[in-house]
C-alpha positions in Angstrom: 113.9 77.7 -53.8 111.8 78.7 -56.8 111.5 82.1 -58.4 108.8 84.4 -57.0 106.9 86.6 -59.4 104.4 89.3 -58.3 102.1 91.2 -60.5 99.2 93.6 -59.9 95.9 93.0 -61.7 92.9 95.3 -62.0 89.8 93.3 -61.7 86.1 94.1 -61.2 85.3 94.6 -57.5 82.8 91.7 -57.3 85.6 89.3 -58.4 88.1 90.9 -55.9 85.6 90.4 -53.1 85.8 86.7 -53.6 89.6 86.9 -53.3 90.0 89.6 -50.7 86.8 89.4 -48.6 84.4 92.2 -47.6 84.8 95.6 -46.2 84.2 96.7 -42.6 81.3 95.1 -40.8 80.7 92.6 -43.6 79.5 95.2 -46.1 80.8 95.0 -49.6 84.2 96.8 -50.0 83.0 98.4 -53.3 79.9 98.9 -55.4 79.2 97.7 -58.9 81.3 99.0 -61.7 84.3 99.7 -59.5 87.7 98.0 -59.7 90.1 96.7 -57.1 93.8 95.9 -57.2 94.8 92.4 -56.3 98.4 91.2 -55.9 99.0 87.7 -57.0 102.2 85.8 -56.0 103.4 82.8 -58.0 106.3 80.5 -56.9 107.8 78.3 -59.6 110.1 75.4 -58.8 112.6 74.4 -61.5 111.9 71.0 -63.1 114.3 68.6 -64.6 113.9 67.6 -68.2 113.9 63.8 -68.9 117.2 62.6 -70.3 116.9 58.8 -70.5 115.6 56.8 -73.4 113.7 54.1 -71.4 110.0 53.7 -70.8 108.7 56.6 -72.8 111.3 59.1 -71.6 112.6 61.6 -74.2 116.3 62.0 -75.0 117.6 65.6 -74.7 118.3 67.1 -78.1 121.5 69.1 -78.1 121.3 72.8 -78.4 121.8 73.9 -82.1 121.4 71.2 -84.7 124.5 70.3 -86.7 124.7 71.9 -90.1 122.7 69.9 -92.7 120.8 68.0 -90.0 117.7 66.8 -91.8 116.3 63.6 -90.3 112.8 64.2 -91.7 112.1 63.3 -95.3 109.0 64.9 -97.0 107.2 63.6 -100.1 104.3 65.3 -101.9 101.2 63.1 -102.1 99.9 62.1 -105.5 97.3 64.9 -105.5 100.0 67.5 -105.4 98.8 69.2 -102.2 99.2 66.7 -99.4 102.6 66.1 -97.7 103.7 62.9 -96.1 106.7 62.5 -93.7 108.7 59.6 -92.5 108.7 58.5 -88.8 111.6 57.2 -86.9 112.4 57.2 -83.1 115.0 60.0 -83.7 112.3 62.2 -85.3 109.8 61.5 -82.5 112.3 62.8 -80.0 112.6 66.2 -81.6 111.1 69.0 -79.5 108.1 70.9 -80.9 108.1 69.3 -84.3 106.0 71.4 -86.7 104.8 71.8 -90.2 105.9 75.1 -91.8 104.1 76.4 -94.9 105.7 79.2 -96.9 104.0 81.3 -99.6 105.6 82.1 -102.9 107.3 85.2 -101.4 108.9 83.1 -98.6 106.5 84.3 -95.8 105.5 81.7 -93.3 101.7 81.4 -93.6 101.4 78.5 -91.2 103.4 76.9 -88.3 101.5 73.9 -87.0 102.3 71.3 -84.4 103.2 68.0 -86.1 103.9 65.8 -83.1 102.2 62.4 -83.9 101.2 63.5 -87.4 102.8 62.0 -90.5 100.5 63.7 -93.1 99.3 67.2 -93.7 97.2 68.9 -96.4 97.2 72.7 -96.6 93.7 74.1 -96.7 94.2 77.3 -98.8 94.4 77.1 -102.7 97.7 78.2 -104.2 101.3 77.2 -104.5 103.4 76.8 -101.4 106.6 75.3 -100.0 106.5 73.0 -97.0 109.2 72.0 -94.5 109.4 70.6 -91.0 110.9 72.6 -88.1 111.8 71.7 -84.5 113.1 73.6 -81.5 116.9 73.2 -81.3 117.2 74.7 -77.8 117.7 78.3 -79.2 115.3 78.7 -82.1 113.0 76.8 -84.5 115.2 75.3 -87.2 114.5 73.3 -90.4 114.8 69.5 -89.9 113.6 68.3 -93.4 113.9 68.8 -97.1 111.6 71.4 -98.7 108.8 70.3 -101.0 106.6 72.4 -103.3 102.8 71.8 -103.3 100.0 73.2 -105.4 96.6 73.1 -103.7 
């Protein structure tokens, strides 16, 4: 059986009336500007992750990448700002592949989904470092070399 989660929401009375009905004798339960409390119950069933490699199914990536695991190779485009990555079936199986752009102080200024993308150009002028990250089952981890760009 799935997990049951309950939460209480404060909503405007006119919305609650649509969920809860009317007061006694068909009159509205509350006037304009008042709020009502509604309890919402959600039941979630566990789902299985695909584990096969046939007909578009994704292989399960093990939790925690091995040390030095870097299947993605990045190159800086001739203009010095764009970044191009390789594409292999192994890379396409990575979960939540993303572009990570770091400023000169090492702060991540962009984390962007990269699934299906092999090129990216950062939009802000300046010098940055770019790497690819993916979900390893516990955290986002680097899966590429780092390259420096100047936009």
